[in-house]
C-alpha positions in Angstrom: 101.2 93.6 208.4 97.7 92.6 209.6 96.3 89.2 208.5 92.5 88.7 208.1 91.3 86.0 210.5 88.7 84.7 208.1 90.5 84.3 204.8 94.2 84.4 206.0 95.2 87.0 203.5 96.8 90.4 204.4 94.2 93.1 205.2 95.0 94.9 201.9 94.2 91.8 199.8 91.3 90.5 201.9 88.4 89.2 199.9 85.9 88.6 202.7 83.9 91.8 202.1 83.6 91.0 198.3 82.3 87.5 199.0 79.8 88.8 201.6 78.7 91.6 199.1 77.8 89.0 196.5 75.5 87.0 198.8 73.4 89.9 200.0 69.6 90.4 199.7 69.3 94.1 199.7 65.8 95.8 199.7 65.3 99.4 198.7 62.0 101.0 199.9 60.5 104.5 200.4 58.7 105.5 203.6 56.6 108.5 204.3 57.5 110.2 207.6 56.1 113.0 209.7 55.1 116.2 207.9 55.0 114.4 204.5 58.8 113.9 204.3 59.9 110.8 202.3 62.9 108.7 203.2 64.6 105.9 201.3 65.3 102.8 203.4 68.0 100.4 202.3 68.0 97.2 204.4 69.1 93.6 204.3 72.9 94.1 204.9 74.5 91.2 206.7 77.4 91.3 209.1 80.8 91.8 207.6 79.8 94.8 205.6 80.9 98.4 206.6 77.5 100.0 206.6 79.0 103.4 207.6 81.2 103.5 204.6 78.3 102.5 202.2 76.0 105.2 203.8 78.7 107.8 203.4 79.3 106.9 199.7 75.5 107.0 199.0 75.0 110.3 200.7 78.0 111.8 198.8 76.8 110.5 195.5 73.1 111.5 195.9 73.9 114.8 197.7 71.5 114.1 200.5 71.4 113.6 204.2 70.9 110.3 206.0 72.0 107.9 208.7 72.5 104.3 209.4 70.5 102.6 212.1 71.6 99.0 212.9 71.7 97.2 209.6 69.6 99.8 207.7 70.6 102.9 205.8 68.1 105.8 205.8 68.5 108.6 203.2 66.5 111.8 203.1 64.3 112.0 199.9 63.1 109.5 197.4 66.2 107.9 195.8 64.8 104.4 194.9 65.7 104.7 191.2 69.2 106.1 191.8 70.4 103.8 194.6 70.7 100.5 192.6 73.4 101.7 190.1 75.4 103.2 193.0 75.3 100.0 195.0 76.3 98.0 191.9 79.3 100.3 191.5 80.2 99.7 195.1 80.5 95.9 194.4 77.0 94.5 195.1 75.3 92.1 192.6 72.5 93.7 190.6 70.3 90.6 191.0 70.5 90.8 194.8 69.0 94.3 195.0 65.2 94.5 195.2 63.4 97.8 194.4 
């Protein structure tokens, strides 16, 4: 059984990611790209968060394409209104998400 180096709990019971999720300052913005395409940018994630997993969940839920570049998630289309409830359901604090 693997033990988390930060909290000392087994990996299955590790609470590090929940603690990090509650202290985030996430910003959701839309940006116009080439040829008039709009993308939704979700930034402000700190280290200790699995951005790939969050990006995959958002893409599945919103039925859109996208990518993660560094600490930013980029989704195809304007999803500013829909992203916040999905992030809240993934364990982020509603107050920490700026539209």
